[in-house]
C-alpha positions, -999 to +999 in steps of 0.1 A: +593+667-691+607+686-660+582+714-664+553+690-667+564+671-635+567+704-616+533+716-627+516+682-619+534+681-586+521+716-577+486+706-587+488+674-565+500+695-536+471+719-539+446+691-541+463+674-511+460+705-491+423+706-499+418+670-488+436+676-456+415+706-448+384+686-456+396+659-433+401+683-405+368+700-411+349+667-410+363+658-376+329+658-358+326+635-328+298+609-329+292+615-366+276+587-387+303+591-413+332+587-389+355+571-415+353+599-441+379+619-422+404+591-427+396+588-463+403+625-468+434+625-446+450+594-461+443+604-497+457+639-489+489+625-474+494+601-504+488+630-529+512+652-509+540+626-510+534+620-548+534+657-554+566+662-534+583+634-554+572+650-587+585+684-576+618+668-567+620+651-600+610+682-619+636+704-601+664+679-598+693+687-621+714+659-635+751+659-628+769+663-661 
């Protein structure tokens, strides 16, 4: 379970980095699709937060 959460968290972080890069690259002034940058940036941030939580859960050790 912990290994799966860690792997999925890493995958989410890689996808989030790609979305943030796409959001930055689509930052053209006066573009017709002006909202697409926010779609990429918001989804990238949400995936990054979810990936960080999964990484934390995957690497967190229980106190025994």
